[in-house]
N, C-alpha and C positions, 0 to 999 in steps of 0.2 A: 470668382463668384458673382462679380458685378454683372457680366454678360448674362449669366443664367437668371438672374433676378430680373434684368431688363427684358429678356425674352419671355419670361413668365408673365410680366406685366403687359407686354404686347399681346400675348395670346389671350389673357384674361379680358383685356380692354376691347380686343377685336369683336367680341360678343356684342358689346354696346355700340362701338363705333360703326360696324357694319349694319347693325339694325337701325341706327340713327340715319345712315346713309340711304338705306332703302327707304325708310319713312320719308326722308326728305325728297327723294326722287318721285315719290308717289304722292306728295303732299297736295298739290293742286290748290284750287280756290277753296274748296270745302273741307280740306284737311286730310283727304285721301282715305284709304281703307282703315287706317288706324283710328281716325276720328269716327268713322261710321261704326266700328266695332265698339268703340269706347262710349258713344253717345247713349245707348239704352242702359248700360251698366252704370254710367255716371248719373242718369236720371233717377234710377232706383236708389243709388247711394244718397242723392241729394234729398229725395223724398223721405227715406228712412232716417237720415240725419235731421231733417227739419222736424219730423214727427217726435223724435227723441228729445231734441232741444227745445221744441216749442217755439221756434222762431223761423221766419222765412230765410232761406239761403239766397243770397244774391245770384242773379243769372250770370253764368260763366259760359262763354261760347266754347264748345267743345274743341273747335279747331285751334283756339288759342291754348287750351290745355294740352292738345296733341303737339303744337309747336314748342311748348315749354318742355315737354318730355323729350322731344327730339334734341332740343338744345342742351338739356342736361346730360343726355346720353352722349352726345358728340364731344361737348366741352369736358365733361367729366372723364370720359375715355382717354381723351387727348392728355389732360393733366395727370391722369393716373399713370400713363405711360412714362411721364416725366417724373414720376415718383412723388407726386403731390398728395398730401392728405386732404386738401381742399377738393381735388378731383375725385377722391374716394368718397368724400362727404356728399358731393353732388350725386354720385352713382347711388349711394345709400338712400338719399332723399328720393331720388327717382324710383328706386325699387319699393320704398315704403309707401309711396303715393299710389303706384300703379299695380303692384302684385295683388293686393286684396281686391282691387277693382276688376282687373281683367280675369284673373283666375278665381272666380267666386264659386268654388266647389261647394261652399256651405249653403248655397241656394238650391242644391240638387240633392235628391235622395241617393243613397249608395247604390240603388238598384239601377239608376239611370246611367247609360253609357258615358255621358258627358262628365259624370262625377269623377270617374277614374282618370280621364284625361286631364281635367282641371286641377285635380289634386296633385297629379305628377308634375305638372307645370308649376303649380304653387310651391311645391317642395324643392324644385330645382332653383327657383328664384330665392327661396328662403336660404338655400346653400350658398348662392352667390351673395346674399346679404351677409351671412356669416363670414364668408371669405374676406369681404370688405371690412367687416369689424376686426377680424383677425389682422389685416394689414394695418389698419390704423392703430390697433393696440400694440402691434410690434413696432411700428414707427415711433410711437410715443414711449416705448419702453427702453429703446436703445438711446444711451446718453449721447449727447453731442460730443463731438470730438473737442478735446480740450487741449490748448496749447501747453505743452510741457515746459516748465521753466527749467532753464539750464541751471545746473548746480554752480554754485559760486566756486571759483577755483581755489583750491586748497593752498594755504599759505605755508611757506617753508619756514620751519622753526629751527633755529639752530645756531 
């Protein structure tokens, strides 16, 4: 059962690690296509958050945000393969930050063609989020192996 569990973690984490590898190779000086796609959506998010909170949000370069996402995906995926709850937590954090930003179906009307595509991607990432929660929950519910104490030898009476 140990190999099957390991294989499952490798296959699951490959989604994140291959995505991180691709984004890393395309990164360049400006953050690559990931930063270009994220920039307008992040600016709208900052504007909305600033309006709701009533305070100015500090400037964050989108390429730094993209670099952080790549690092969380790569490191989180690698640690997840090694059966680490910290790796799963990194992947959870990455999904929690990026999924609502990138797959903003809520900004489109249901009649728009983009709505269905973004909603589908959002739901797939929500499922990944749920699987990571399940992994962390199962990992925390399994009791650690306890060293069994040897029973004291029985004394002969007689």
